Backbone bond lengths (Angstrom), bond angles and torsions (degrees), N, CA, C in turn:
res aa  C-N    CA-C-N  psi(-1)  N-CA   C-N-CA  omega(-1)  CA-C   N-CA-C  phi
1 X - - - 1.442 - - 1.525 108.78 -
2 X 1.338 118.47 135.21 1.453 119.75 177.92 1.517 110.21 -63.10
3 X 1.321 115.58 142.47 1.459 118.57 -179.30 1.512 112.21 -121.43
4 X 1.307 118.61 -16.60 1.458 121.27 178.97 1.514 108.90 -133.12
5 X 1.341 117.52 161.19 1.454 119.83 -179.52 1.523 113.30 -58.90
6 X 1.324 119.13 -23.05 1.461 119.10 -179.97 1.532 111.69 -75.85
7 X 1.345 117.99 -7.17 1.455 121.34 176.93 1.530 111.28 -93.30
8 X 1.332 117.10 25.23 1.458 121.67 -179.58 1.519 108.71 -62.54
9 X 1.328 116.22 129.55 1.455 120.87 -178.19 1.522 112.55 -88.08
10 X 1.324 116.67 -27.94 1.455 119.51 -171.94 1.512 108.47 -156.00
11 X 1.326 118.17 137.51 1.458 119.14 -178.31 1.527 112.58 -132.84
12 X 1.311 117.90 23.54 1.455 121.57 177.53 1.531 109.55 -107.71
13 X 1.321 115.49 157.86 1.456 120.12 177.68 1.522 111.15 -69.71
14 X 1.320 115.45 151.59 1.463 122.14 177.85 1.521 107.24 -129.44
15 X 1.331 116.30 128.57 1.470 120.35 177.89 1.529 109.54 -64.78
16 X 1.318 116.33 149.06 1.466 121.16 -176.74 1.530 112.20 -55.02
17 X 1.302 116.79 -38.85 1.468 119.85 -179.15 1.525 112.01 -69.11
18 X 1.320 117.38 -17.89 1.466 121.44 -177.38 1.528 113.64 -101.97
19 X 1.327 117.74 0.37 1.471 120.27 -176.19 1.528 111.27 -60.90
20 X 1.318 117.48 -53.99 1.473 119.19 -178.06 1.523 112.74 -64.22
21 X 1.343 119.62 -46.38 1.470 118.04 176.95 1.533 112.43 -60.40
22 X 1.318 117.01 -36.75 1.463 120.72 179.18 1.526 110.61 -62.30
23 X 1.334 116.52 -50.62 1.462 119.73 -177.49 1.528 112.12 -72.31
24 X 1.319 117.27 -24.72 1.464 119.95 177.27 1.535 110.45 -66.19
25 X 1.328 117.00 -30.37 1.467 121.17 179.26 1.525 112.83 -78.92
26 X 1.337 117.64 -19.90 1.467 120.97 -178.29 1.519 111.38 -83.11
27 X 1.317 115.10 148.70 1.461 117.92 170.44 1.525 107.63 -74.10
28 X 1.318 117.08 164.91 1.463 121.34 -177.07 1.514 110.86 -52.33
29 X 1.337 115.54 133.31 1.454 120.60 179.18 1.524 109.54 -150.55
30 X 1.318 115.15 173.28 1.461 121.89 176.84 1.520 107.89 -87.89
31 X 1.332 116.45 127.47 1.454 122.31 179.44 1.516 107.90 -117.95
32 X 1.307 116.98 120.70 1.461 121.94 177.30 1.508 109.68 -102.66
33 X 1.325 116.61 136.13 1.463 121.60 178.70 1.516 109.77 -140.00
34 X 1.319 114.02 148.91 1.449 120.18 172.92 1.525 107.48 -79.02
35 X 1.314 117.46 132.77 1.464 121.06 -179.95 1.524 109.41 -67.16
36 X 1.325 115.70 124.64 1.466 121.46 179.14 1.525 107.97 -150.13
37 X 1.313 116.51 -168.53 1.462 121.05 -175.40 1.514 115.24 -58.00
38 X 1.306 118.44 -36.36 1.469 120.35 -176.20 1.517 113.17 -109.83
39 X 1.301 117.69 0.54 1.471 119.88 -173.54 1.526 113.08 -63.35
40 X 1.330 117.52 -34.67 1.469 118.50 -179.14 1.526 111.13 -69.54
41 X 1.335 116.53 -35.18 1.465 119.65 175.48 1.526 109.79 -62.20
42 X 1.339 116.18 -49.33 1.469 119.54 -179.59 1.518 110.61 -64.04
43 X 1.316 117.80 -36.66 1.468 120.51 178.96 1.527 110.57 -62.95
44 X 1.335 117.17 -42.25 1.465 119.55 178.16 1.523 111.07 -63.69
45 X 1.333 116.25 -42.84 1.462 120.18 -179.45 1.527 111.67 -65.44
46 X 1.335 117.09 -42.63 1.462 120.43 -179.31 1.524 111.53 -70.33
47 X 1.327 117.05 -32.25 1.462 120.70 175.99 1.527 110.37 -65.24
48 X 1.338 116.83 -38.47 1.466 120.58 176.26 1.529 111.31 -60.07
49 X 1.335 115.70 -30.01 1.463 120.19 179.94 1.533 112.09 -83.27
50 X 1.342 117.19 -1.09 1.454 121.10 176.33 1.521 115.31 97.28
51 X 1.309 118.17 8.18 1.463 121.11 -179.67 1.533 110.49 -90.15
52 X 1.325 115.42 151.66 1.462 120.85 172.90 1.521 106.95 -90.57
53 X 1.333 117.28 123.92 1.459 121.21 -175.52 1.517 109.28 -115.50
54 X 1.322 115.15 133.00 1.469 121.40 176.18 1.519 108.14 -123.22
55 X 1.327 115.62 125.99 1.468 121.94 177.41 1.515 109.03 -104.55
56 X 1.329 115.59 133.04 1.455 120.64 -179.21 1.524 110.29 -121.79
57 X 1.335 117.80 141.06 1.459 119.80 175.88 1.530 109.78 -63.67
58 X 1.334 117.86 140.84 1.461 120.44 -179.62 1.527 113.61 -54.87
59 X 1.321 117.16 -36.00 1.466 120.25 -179.22 1.526 111.87 -64.46
60 X 1.327 117.75 -28.34 1.466 120.64 -179.95 1.521 112.10 -83.96
61 X 1.320 116.34 -19.68 1.470 120.21 178.15 1.517 110.16 -82.53
62 X 1.322 116.86 -33.72 1.461 122.29 -173.74 1.527 114.31 -50.76
63 X 1.327 120.41 -42.54 1.467 118.65 -179.97 1.538 114.31 -62.12
64 X 1.317 117.19 -18.11 1.464 120.53 -179.29 1.532 112.48 -88.41
65 X 1.332 117.46 -8.19 1.464 120.82 178.53 1.519 107.93 -75.31
66 X 1.328 115.88 122.04 1.466 120.86 -174.37 1.517 112.86 -91.06
67 X 1.309 117.76 -22.03 1.460 120.62 -179.97 1.522 108.95 -139.77
68 X 1.318 117.65 -165.10 1.464 122.59 -175.29 1.507 114.68 -49.43
69 X 1.328 114.24 159.90 1.463 121.30 -178.34 1.519 110.16 -76.80
70 X 1.320 115.92 99.92 1.463 122.39 173.65 1.519 107.24 -133.44
71 X 1.315 116.56 164.84 1.464 119.66 178.28 1.522 110.98 -61.13
72 X 1.338 116.61 -40.13 1.471 120.41 -179.25 1.524 110.79 -66.09
73 X 1.329 117.26 -43.29 1.463 120.39 178.99 1.522 111.00 -65.63
74 X 1.339 116.63 -39.84 1.463 120.50 177.28 1.528 110.90 -63.24
75 X 1.334 116.73 -43.01 1.465 120.55 179.78 1.525 110.78 -62.20
76 X 1.307 117.12 -41.54 1.460 120.17 178.85 1.526 110.25 -65.42
77 X 1.317 117.28 -41.22 1.463 120.97 178.58 1.526 111.05 -64.21
78 X 1.331 116.90 -41.84 1.467 120.82 178.19 1.521 110.00 -63.06
79 X 1.324 115.96 -40.55 1.463 120.79 179.79 1.529 110.55 -60.70
80 X 1.310 116.12 -39.93 1.469 119.63 179.03 1.527 110.65 -74.33
81 X 1.326 116.83 -43.66 1.463 120.78 -175.50 1.525 112.47 -67.05
82 X 1.326 117.38 -35.31 1.466 120.93 -174.81 1.521 112.31 -63.93
83 X 1.321 117.49 -23.07 1.467 120.49 -177.55 1.526 112.68 -89.88
84 X 1.309 117.34 -6.73 1.471 120.56 -178.97 1.524 110.08 -72.76
85 X 1.322 117.83 128.79 1.471 119.80 -177.62 1.530 113.44 -67.64
86 X 1.325 117.38 -23.58 1.464 119.87 -177.97 1.525 112.77 -95.82
87 X 1.328 117.81 3.68 1.469 120.77 -178.87 1.528 109.56 -64.31
88 X 1.320 115.51 128.85 1.466 120.24 176.94 1.513 107.85 -82.52
89 X 1.302 116.68 128.12 1.452 122.00 -175.00 1.521 111.65 -107.17
90 X 1.309 115.88 157.37 1.457 123.34 175.34 1.527 106.76 -95.60
91 X 1.319 118.13 129.23 1.472 118.71 -179.71 1.524 111.45 -67.34
92 X 1.315 115.60 146.70 1.457 121.51 175.62 1.525 106.85 -85.05
93 X 1.318 116.69 117.05 1.461 120.74 -178.68 1.528 110.07 -88.10
94 X 1.308 115.05 150.53 1.465 120.05 175.67 1.531 108.41 -73.00
95 X 1.312 116.60 166.34 1.466 120.87 178.28 1.528 110.05 -61.24
96 X 1.338 117.53 -35.83 1.464 121.31 179.45 1.529 110.39 -67.08
97 X 1.332 116.48 -41.70 1.465 119.75 177.73 1.526 110.77 -64.44
98 X 1.326 117.18 -40.37 1.453 121.74 178.19 1.524 110.65 -63.35
99 X 1.333 116.72 -41.03 1.469 120.55 179.46 1.530 110.84 -64.58
100 X 1.324 117.27 -42.69 1.469 120.78 178.29 1.529 110.31 -63.60
101 X 1.322 116.61 -41.65 1.464 120.77 178.42 1.524 110.72 -63.75
102 X 1.323 117.35 -41.26 1.462 121.18 177.98 1.528 110.66 -62.28
103 X 1.318 116.51 -40.26 1.467 120.63 178.33 1.528 110.69 -62.66
104 X 1.331 117.20 -45.22 1.468 121.04 179.18 1.524 111.42 -64.10
105 X 1.328 117.04 -42.09 1.466 120.18 179.27 1.521 111.21 -64.50
106 X 1.326 116.52 -40.43 1.458 120.46 179.76 1.522 110.60 -65.39
107 X 1.322 116.91 -43.88 1.463 120.56 178.30 1.523 110.49 -62.28
108 X 1.333 117.39 -43.11 1.458 121.46 178.78 1.527 110.83 -60.25
109 X 1.324 116.78 -42.13 1.458 120.75 178.31 1.522 110.80 -63.05
110 X 1.323 117.27 -44.60 1.462 120.50 179.57 1.530 112.01 -62.58
111 X 1.322 116.82 -40.80 1.469 120.28 179.05 1.528 110.33 -64.36
112 X 1.346 116.66 -43.85 1.470 119.80 179.57 1.525 111.33 -64.22
113 X 1.328 117.19 -42.86 1.463 120.09 -179.83 1.522 111.68 -67.35
114 X 1.319 117.37 -37.48 1.457 120.93 177.57 1.525 110.15 -62.65
115 X 1.333 116.46 -43.73 1.462 120.79 178.86 1.526 110.70 -63.67
116 X 1.327 116.82 -42.83 1.464 120.49 177.83 1.520 110.99 -60.62
117 X 1.322 116.75 -43.73 1.456 121.36 -178.67 1.526 111.35 -62.68
118 X 1.318 116.99 -44.15 1.465 120.46 178.82 1.526 110.14 -63.68
119 X 1.321 117.72 -40.51 1.469 120.38 179.21 1.524 111.49 -66.40
120 X 1.328 117.67 -39.00 1.467 120.79 176.63 1.523 109.57 -64.46
121 X 1.317 116.56 -44.52 1.465 120.63 179.29 1.527 110.64 -59.90
122 X 1.316 117.06 -43.83 1.467 120.75 179.19 1.531 110.02 -60.43
123 X 1.344 116.25 -42.94 1.461 119.65 179.09 1.518 112.87 -65.30
124 X 1.328 116.69 -40.37 1.468 119.98 178.64 1.521 111.20 -66.23
125 X 1.320 116.73 -41.35 1.463 119.93 178.40 1.521 111.39 -64.92
126 X 1.334 117.51 -34.57 1.467 120.85 176.51 1.521 111.04 -58.47
127 X 1.329 116.99 -34.71 1.462 120.48 179.89 1.525 111.56 -65.98
128 X 1.323 117.42 -20.87 1.467 121.95 176.51 1.525 111.04 -104.09
129 X 1.324 116.19 13.58 1.461 123.12 179.47 1.526 111.75 60.73
130 X 1.326 115.38 35.14 1.459 121.06 174.55 1.519 106.82 -108.41
131 X 1.309 116.33 120.33 1.451 120.28 -178.12 1.525 110.13 -93.83
132 X 1.307 114.73 139.17 1.465 120.43 176.97 1.522 106.66 -132.19
133 X 1.318 116.08 128.72 1.463 120.36 -179.88 1.523 110.16 -65.76
134 X 1.320 114.68 156.18 1.466 119.81 177.66 1.524 109.77 -71.98
135 X 1.306 115.01 151.79 1.457 120.40 179.90 1.521 109.86 122.88
136 X 1.312 115.14 154.38 1.458 119.57 -173.80 1.525 114.08 -78.44
137 X 1.324 118.13 -23.80 1.464 119.12 -178.21 1.528 112.25 -83.24
138 X 1.316 118.00 -19.11 1.470 120.73 -177.20 1.532 113.89 -65.56
139 X 1.324 120.99 -39.59 1.471 118.85 178.95 1.530 112.60 -60.12
140 X 1.324 116.89 -39.26 1.467 119.36 179.28 1.526 111.36 -68.25
141 X 1.308 115.95 -41.95 1.475 119.18 178.08 1.520 110.82 -62.67
142 X 1.349 115.63 -44.70 1.460 119.88 -178.36 1.528 110.37 -64.39
143 X 1.320 117.79 -42.54 1.467 121.22 179.59 1.528 109.79 -62.05
144 X 1.318 117.37 -41.89 1.464 120.54 178.26 1.511 111.87 -63.75
145 X 1.324 116.35 -43.20 1.462 120.01 -179.99 1.520 111.24 -66.83
146 X 1.338 116.74 -40.80 1.463 119.84 179.59 1.527 111.33 -65.80
147 X 1.318 116.94 -38.73 1.471 120.11 -176.89 1.529 112.27 -70.94
148 X 1.329 117.59 -27.18 1.472 120.19 -179.58 1.522 112.29 -99.19
149 X 1.328 116.70 -1.56 1.459 119.92 179.68 1.508 113.37 78.37
150 X 1.329 118.53 11.80 1.462 122.15 -178.77 1.519 112.67 -83.19
151 X 1.290 117.95 -1.39 1.459 120.66 -173.59 1.515 110.84 -91.59
152 X 1.315 115.51 64.39 1.467 118.77 -177.94 1.517 111.98 -71.35
153 X 1.347 116.83 -27.55 1.461 119.41 -179.26 1.523 112.50 -81.46
154 X 1.325 116.58 -8.82 1.477 119.86 179.07 1.502 108.13 -80.00
155 X 1.327 116.05 128.81 1.458 120.93 178.68 1.518 108.65 -81.42
156 X 1.317 117.20 116.40 1.464 122.54 179.54 1.531 108.39 -100.30
157 X 1.337 116.79 149.60 1.470 118.92 179.21 1.536 110.69 -68.90
158 X 1.323 114.75 151.67 1.471 119.05 179.42 1.502 111.89 -89.37
């Protein structure tokens, strides 16, 4: 396994479609990657091929970049950073862990958007002097009352 940046096995770009065939031909080695949207998928695939994979947060790789932000400069910085014993790594999550995390993130997004929508609705109704109590169930109740004409206590514009 390479232990220093001078043990770099390959320094050319590889097309995405060729990543797995490329690594399948290599003997087991240390692969350093910047943690991003697809890095955990690639880490799982490369681990299946027998490689040791280390994921690093982009903020921790940045200090190792010696010149402008390019893919080549980033790759060289990752190569140097991955060998540091004190480098903080991002754990490689299983597909099940990733799916659970995606579910939680999606639910969180829906809750935030629902809250934003209710707050916008409350603000718009205020412009027509229609008051709506705070809380998520009030917009539905108010809409039902308005649609059936039961909202006699609601002040409507003239």
